[in-house]
C-alpha positions in Angstrom: 30.3 6.7 -58.9 26.9 8.2 -58.3 25.7 4.9 -56.9 28.6 5.1 -54.2 27.7 8.5 -53.4 24.0 7.7 -52.9 24.8 4.7 -50.7 27.1 6.8 -48.5 24.7 9.5 -48.2 22.0 6.9 -47.2 24.3 5.3 -44.6 25.1 8.8 -43.3 21.5 9.7 -43.1 20.8 6.5 -41.2 23.6 7.1 -38.9 22.4 10.6 -37.9 18.9 9.4 -37.5 20.0 6.8 -35.0 22.3 9.6 -33.3 19.2 11.9 -33.1 17.0 9.2 -31.9 19.4 8.1 -29.2 20.0 11.6 -28.0 16.5 12.6 -28.0 15.6 9.5 -25.9 18.5 10.2 -23.4 17.5 13.9 -23.1 13.9 13.0 -22.5 14.8 10.3 -19.8 17.1 12.9 -18.2 14.3 15.7 -18.1 11.8 13.2 -16.6 14.4 12.3 -13.9 15.1 15.8 -13.0 11.5 16.7 -13.1 10.9 13.8 -10.6 13.5 14.8 -8.3 12.7 18.6 -8.5 9.0 17.9 -7.5 9.8 15.3 -4.7 12.7 17.4 -3.1 10.2 20.3 -2.6 8.7 18.3 0.3 11.7 19.0 2.5 10.8 22.8 2.1 7.3 22.3 3.2 5.8 23.0 6.5 4.9 20.0 8.8 1.5 21.7 9.4 -1.3 22.0 6.9 -0.8 24.7 4.4 -2.8 28.0 5.4 -3.2 26.9 9.0 -1.1 27.5 12.2 -0.6 25.9 15.7 -0.8 28.2 18.6 -0.3 28.0 22.4 -0.8 30.3 25.4 2.1 32.9 25.7 3.0 31.4 29.0 3.8 28.0 27.5 7.4 27.5 27.3 7.4 25.0 24.4 9.1 26.3 21.3 8.1 23.7 18.6 6.5 20.3 18.4 7.5 17.5 15.8 4.7 16.1 13.3 4.5 12.8 15.5 3.8 14.8 18.7 1.3 16.9 17.1 -0.7 13.8 15.9 -0.3 12.0 19.3 -1.7 15.2 21.0 -4.7 15.5 18.8 -5.3 11.6 18.8 -5.5 11.9 22.7 -2.3 9.9 23.3 -0.3 12.6 24.7 -2.3 14.6 27.3 0.2 16.6 29.2 2.7 19.2 28.2 5.2 17.5 30.5 5.3 14.8 28.0 6.8 16.9 25.3 9.1 18.7 27.5 6.8 21.5 28.9 5.2 22.3 32.2 3.0 19.7 34.1 -0.2 21.1 32.5 -3.1 19.1 30.8 -3.1 19.7 26.9 -6.4 21.3 25.7 -6.7 21.0 21.9 -8.8 23.6 20.3 -10.1 23.3 16.7 -12.7 25.6 15.1 -15.4 23.2 16.1 -14.7 23.9 19.9 -14.6 27.5 19.4 -18.1 27.3 17.5 -19.4 25.3 20.7 -18.0 27.9 23.3 -19.4 30.8 21.7 -23.0 31.7 20.1 -23.4 32.8 16.6 -24.0 36.3 17.7 -20.8 36.3 19.5 -19.0 35.0 16.6 -20.9 37.2 14.2 -22.7 36.4 11.1 -19.7 36.7 8.9 -17.3 35.5 11.4 -15.9 39.1 12.2 -15.6 38.7 15.7 -14.0 35.0 15.3 -10.3 36.3 15.5 -11.2 38.0 19.0 -12.8 34.9 20.2 -10.0 32.8 19.3 -7.7 35.0 21.0 -9.7 35.0 24.3 -9.9 31.3 24.2 -6.3 30.8 24.1 -5.5 33.4 26.5 -7.9 31.9 29.1 -6.3 28.5 28.9 -2.8 28.0 29.7 -2.7 24.5 28.4 -4.4 25.2 25.1 -3.1 24.2 21.7 -5.1 25.7 18.9 -5.3 24.6 15.3 -7.0 27.1 12.8 -6.6 29.1 9.5 -4.1 31.6 9.6 -6.2 34.2 8.2 -7.9 34.6 11.7 -4.8 35.8 13.5 -4.9 39.6 14.1 -2.5 42.1 15.6 -4.1 41.9 19.0 -3.7 38.3 19.1 -3.0 37.1 22.7 -1.4 33.7 21.9 1.6 32.4 20.5 2.2 31.0 17.0 4.6 28.0 16.9 7.0 28.2 14.2 6.4 26.0 11.1 8.9 23.3 11.0 10.0 21.8 7.9 9.9 17.9 7.0 13.4 16.4 7.6 15.1 13.6 5.7 15.1 11.7 9.3 11.5 12.1 9.6 10.7 11.1 6.1 13.0 8.0 5.6 12.9 7.1 9.3 9.3 7.5 10.1 7.1 4.5 10.8 3.7 6.2 10.0 2.2 7.0 6.6 -0.8 9.0 6.7 -0.8 11.9 4.3 -4.2 13.2 5.1 -3.9 13.4 9.0 -4.6 17.0 10.4 -3.2 19.2 11.8 0.1 17.5 11.0 0.4 14.7 8.1 2.9 11.7 8.5 5.1 11.0 5.8 7.3 8.1 7.3 8.3 5.9 4.1 10.0 3.3 6.2 6.8 0.9 6.2 6.5 1.3 2.3 10.2 0.6 1.6 10.1 -2.4 4.0 6.7 -3.5 2.3 8.4 -3.2 -1.1 11.4 -5.3 -0.3 9.6 -7.9 2.1 7.2 -8.7 -0.8 9.8 -8.6 -3.6 12.3 -10.7 -1.7 9.9 -13.3 -0.8 8.7 -13.4 -4.5 12.1 -14.2 -5.5 12.8 -16.8 -3.0 9.6 -18.4 -4.1 10.3 -17.9 -8.0 14.0 -18.8 -8.1 13.6 -22.6 -7.4 11.0 -23.0 -9.8 12.5 -20.8 -12.4 16.0 -22.6 -12.3 14.2 -26.0 -12.5 12.3 -25.1 -15.6 15.4 -23.3 -17.1 17.6 -26.4 -16.5 14.9 -28.7 -18.1 14.7 -26.5 -21.3 18.3 -26.1 -21.7 19.7 -29.7 -21.0 16.7 -32.0 -20.7 13.9 -31.1 -22.9 13.8 -32.2 -26.7 14.0 -29.8 -29.4 10.3 -30.4 -30.1 9.2 -29.8 -26.4 11.6 -26.8 -26.2 9.9 -25.2 -29.2 6.4 -25.7 -27.6 7.2 -24.7 -24.1 9.5 -21.7 -24.5 7.1 -19.5 -26.6 4.4 -20.3 -24.1 6.6 -19.1 -21.1 7.5 -16.1 -22.9 3.7 -15.5 -23.5 3.2 -15.2 -19.8 5.4 -12.0 -19.8 3.0 -10.3 -22.1 -0.2 -10.8 -19.8 -1.3 -7.6 -18.3 -0.5 -7.3 -14.6 -4.2 -6.7 -13.7 -5.0 -10.0 -15.0 -2.5 -11.6 -12.6 -4.0 -9.5 -9.7 -7.5 -10.6 -10.6 -6.4 -14.3 -10.5 -4.7 -13.6 -7.0 -7.6 -11.8 -5.8 -10.1 -14.8 -6.8 -7.7 -17.8 -6.3 -4.6 -17.2 -4.1 -6.2 -14.8 -1.6 -9.1 -17.2 -0.4 -6.5 -20.1 -0.5 -4.4 -18.3 1.8 -7.1 -17.2 4.2 -8.3 -20.6 4.4 -5.0 -22.2 4.8 -3.7 -20.1 7.6 -7.1 -19.3 9.3 -6.5 -15.4 8.7 -9.5 -12.8 8.9 -8.4 -11.5 5.3 -6.2 -13.3 2.7 -4.8 -10.1 1.2 -1.3 -10.3 2.7 2.3 -9.8 1.7 2.4 -13.8 0.8 -0.3 -13.2 -1.6 1.6 -10.5 -3.2 4.8 -12.6 -3.3 3.1 -15.6 -5.0 1.6 -13.4 -7.6 4.8 -11.4 -8.2 6.6 -14.8 -8.2 4.5 -16.0 -11.0 5.0 -12.8 -13.0 8.9 -12.9 -12.5 9.0 -16.6 -13.5 9.2 -15.7 -17.5 11.9 -13.3 -17.0 14.0 -15.8 -14.6 13.5 -18.8 -17.0 14.2 -17.0 -20.2 17.3 -15.5 -19.3 18.7 -18.3 -17.2 18.0 -20.9 -20.2 19.6 -18.6 -22.6 22.8 -18.4 -20.3 22.9 -22.0 -19.9 22.5 -22.8 -23.6 25.7 -20.7 -24.3 27.7 -23.2 -22.5 30.3 -24.7 -25.1 29.3 -28.2 -26.3 33.2 -29.0 -26.0 32.9 -28.6 -22.2 30.1 -30.8 -21.7 31.6 -33.5 -23.9 34.7 -33.3 -22.0 32.9 -33.7 -18.6 31.1 -36.7 -19.9 34.1 -38.3 -21.4 35.7 -38.2 -17.8 33.0 -40.1 -16.5 30.5 -37.5 -15.2 26.8 -38.1 -15.2 24.5 -35.7 -17.0 23.4 -34.2 -13.8 26.9 -33.8 -12.4 27.8 -32.1 -15.8 24.7 -29.8 -15.4 25.8 -29.0 -11.7 29.5 -28.8 -12.0 29.8 -27.4 -15.6 26.9 -25.8 -17.1 25.6 -23.6 -13.9 29.1 -22.4 -13.2 29.6 -21.5 -16.6 26.3 -19.5 -16.8 26.6 -18.2 -13.4 26.6 -14.6 -14.6 23.6 -15.0 -16.7 21.7 -16.9 -14.0 22.6 -14.0 -11.5 21.5 -11.4 -14.2 18.0 -13.5 -14.3 17.8 -13.2 -10.5 18.5 -9.4 -10.6 16.0 -8.7 -13.5 13.4 -10.9 -11.5 13.8 -8.7 -8.6 13.6 -5.5 -10.7 10.2 -6.8 -12.2 8.9 -7.6 -8.8 10.0 -4.2 -7.1 8.3 -2.1 -9.9 5.0 -4.1 -10.2 2.0 -1.9 -9.4 -1.6 -3.2 -9.9 -1.3 -6.7 -9.1 0.2 -5.9 -5.7 -2.2 -3.2 -5.0 -5.1 -5.8 -5.6 -3.8 -8.5 -3.2 -1.5 -7.3 -0.7 -4.1 -5.3 1.6 -2.7 -2.1 1.0 -2.0 -1.3 4.9 1.0 1.2 5.3 2.2 -0.5 8.5 5.3 -2.0 9.4 5.7 -5.6 8.2 6.4 -8.4 10.7 5.4 -11.5 8.8 4.1 -12.4 5.5 0.6 -13.3 6.9 0.0 -9.6 7.4 -1.3 -6.8 4.8 1.4 -4.5 3.6 1.7 -1.6 1.0 4.4 -1.3 -1.6 5.7 2.1 -3.0 4.4 1.6 -6.6 0.8 0.8 -4.9 0.9 3.9 -2.8 1.7 6.0 -5.8 -0.9 4.4 -7.9 -3.6 4.8 -5.0 -2.9 8.3 -3.9 -1.5 10.5 -6.8 -4.9 10.8 -8.4 -6.5 12.1 -5.1 -3.7 14.6 -4.2 -3.8 18.2 -5.1 -1.1 19.3 -7.5 1.6 20.9 -5.5 0.5 19.8 -2.2 2.7 18.3 0.5 1.2 14.9 -0.3 1.9 15.2 -4.0 5.5 16.1 -3.3 5.7 13.2 -1.0 4.6 10.9 -3.7 7.0 12.3 -6.2 9.8 11.5 -3.5 8.4 8.0 -3.3 8.8 7.8 -7.2 12.5 9.1 -7.0 13.1 6.4 -4.4 11.7 3.8 -6.8 13.6 5.1 -9.5 16.9 4.9 -7.7 16.1 1.3 -6.5 15.1 0.1 -9.9 18.1 1.9 -11.7 20.6 0.3 -9.2 19.0 -3.0 -9.9 19.2 -2.5 -13.8 23.0 -1.3 -13.4 23.7 -4.2 -11.3 22.3 -6.7 -13.9 24.0 -5.1 -16.9 27.3 -5.3 -14.9 26.6 -9.0 -14.0 25.5 -9.8 -17.8 28.9 -8.3 -19.1 30.9 -10.4 -16.9 32.7 -13.2 -18.8 31.0 -16.4 -18.8 32.3 -19.2 -16.6 33.7 -16.7 -14.1 
């Protein structure tokens, strides 16, 4: 009796330990997700202009606001007339602090910059086409210009923008479209490369190789999944990048193709292992029936084994895509890390994980760039979560459907 009670108590303790562990893990993941989205969503409440600075125009200027792209184009010299942004036909005269320092002497500005607000006001008032960018602290009650209202970053500008330049002044560019497309470009190319090789090896291990060969090869293939990604990146940088540069006669070999090849090699263990396990679940009776009806070994593989294991094979493909999308270091080392719209596999690209890894350490906590990177993490979280859910749904489908 005492022994039964002790066993029951032990079972109850183990059960509650598992429940507590599961609940704690779920809560931690939920809190991390909330933190990620909370930090990222603050981006859409932030000003497009650098914090602590303002954009000012002459009071006669009828322009009411400027988009981040227009601001960048103006200060880059690509937009030179107010007419191009909906204003009067006047030349735009950008003014920065350096320009004010060159127009006035140190005595006029003051040893402690005490006359700087007045000189800024005079400079803007004297130039109808002026667009000034300077610290907000230098605006006084007698300011003769007009401060443009601070526009917030919109969802359209963030998800539809084609420029990622988070350190640009006076208005940083946070267009994530090149990063999303770069991630998908490299990941899809990697799967297209890895899939035929992975399926070939999986079919060989499941249906052709002897037990002795299978026992040797499968552990070796699974061992590839444990190699650190930086090692794959180093291999790609030393071997694949120079090879691509030589074959395609490119100035640099750090391209989307190099990233796709490295990711394909990294995704192979996942694809091979999951697909091979799915094929080996095919009932022996089905294969023997196919052979008894006169089908060849290859016809049995093609018409019986692969259709039966189709859900497992699809799960292998989806898990391989998830492995490719979330990779960071290897891609950062071999893709060129250029945040531009991708047009071909022989051009440098930048992926979302590589961007986060490269910039998060250099961004100030709470800054607009910091929030934009957290929003990138939220996008990556949604992508990988969707892929994982899809893989789980596929894996639970009955075999042979």
